[in-house]
C-alpha positions in Angstrom: -83.5 -151.6 -9.8 -81.5 -154.8 -9.8 -78.9 -155.9 -7.3 -77.3 -153.8 -4.6 -74.6 -154.7 -2.1 -74.5 -153.4 1.5 -71.2 -154.1 3.2 -71.4 -155.0 6.9 -67.9 -155.7 8.3 -66.6 -158.5 6.2 -69.9 -159.7 4.8 -71.8 -158.2 1.9 -75.6 -158.3 1.9 -76.6 -158.5 -1.7 -80.2 -157.5 -2.2 -82.0 -158.2 -5.5 -84.9 -155.7 -5.6 -86.6 -157.3 -8.6 -86.6 -160.8 -7.1 -87.0 -159.8 -3.4 -84.1 -162.0 -2.4 -80.8 -161.6 -0.5 -77.5 -163.3 -0.4 -74.7 -163.2 2.2 -71.3 -163.1 0.5 -67.8 -162.9 2.0 -67.0 -159.4 0.9 -63.3 -159.4 1.7 -62.5 -162.8 0.2 -59.2 -162.7 -1.7 -60.1 -165.1 -4.5 -63.2 -164.7 -6.7 -64.0 -168.4 -6.1 -64.5 -167.6 -2.4 -67.0 -164.8 -3.1 -69.8 -167.1 -3.7 -72.9 -166.7 -1.5 -72.7 -168.4 1.9 -76.4 -168.2 2.2 -79.3 -166.9 0.2 -83.1 -166.6 0.5 -86.2 -164.6 0.1 -86.8 -161.4 1.9 -89.6 -162.1 4.4 -92.1 -159.6 5.9 -90.3 -160.0 9.3 -86.8 -159.3 8.1 -86.8 -155.5 8.4 -88.0 -155.7 12.1 -85.5 -158.5 12.8 -82.6 -156.5 11.3 -83.7 -153.4 13.3 -83.6 -155.5 16.5 -80.1 -156.7 15.6 -79.0 -153.2 14.9 -80.4 -152.0 18.3 -78.6 -154.9 20.1 -75.3 -153.9 18.4 -75.8 -150.2 19.4 -76.5 -151.2 23.0 -73.4 -153.4 23.1 -71.2 -150.7 21.7 -72.7 -148.1 24.1 -72.1 -150.4 27.1 -68.5 -150.9 25.9 -67.9 -147.2 25.8 -69.4 -146.8 29.3 -67.2 -149.6 30.7 -64.1 -147.7 29.4 -65.0 -144.5 31.2 
């Protein structure tokens, strides 16, 4: 499959399916030299659950924000 990028705000999560690795890249950097990975690593068994927990936390924050505005 190769590499795929998933944009999250101003960061791209680049996933390498064949190597089971990821890199965090500044997705909106103006200059190509600034688009180098900020961090990279292997995809661990715990990462899917950890990312789901983060997604849930962000959903709850946004829901709370909407409730506060009402």
